[in-house]
C-alpha positions, 0 to 999 in steps of 0.5 A: 497870205492876205493879210500881214500883221501889223507889228508891235509898233503904235498905231499899227493895229488901225493902219491894219484895220484900214489895210484889210478893210481896203483889200476887202473892198477891192475883192468885192468890187467886182464880184456878184453880191452874195445872196441873202442869208436864209431866215434862222431863228436869230435873225427873225427874232432880231428883226421882230424886236427891231420891229416892235421897238418903235412901239414900246412906251410910245403914246401914239398908235402903230403906223401901217409900215410898223404893223406890216413889219410886225406881220411880216416878221410873224409870218417868217417865224411862222413859216420857219417854225413850220419847216422845223416841225416838218424836219423833226417829223422827218427825222423822229417820225410823227408824234405818237400820243402817250398813255396817261403817265406820259411813258410809251407802253 
């Protein structure tokens, strides 16, 4: 077992958290860094919000770095949605146009 409960004494939780952090830091010291997680809708959405947050309510025009950050996140979103569309087409087959009523005939 990697961690042990702090018990029911006062201050046990803080000591337990500090102990856990020390163990994790020691475990990571010799390990290779983890590769970044692949982009997903949640991470891209959060990064898009962060990219435009500085523009919200600003009286100054956006900087080149802000515009580049927004463009990069928009590109990441477009690429991810293209992968999603390809996956849907692979699973469901190509989209088939429906008749006037919207039902397949």
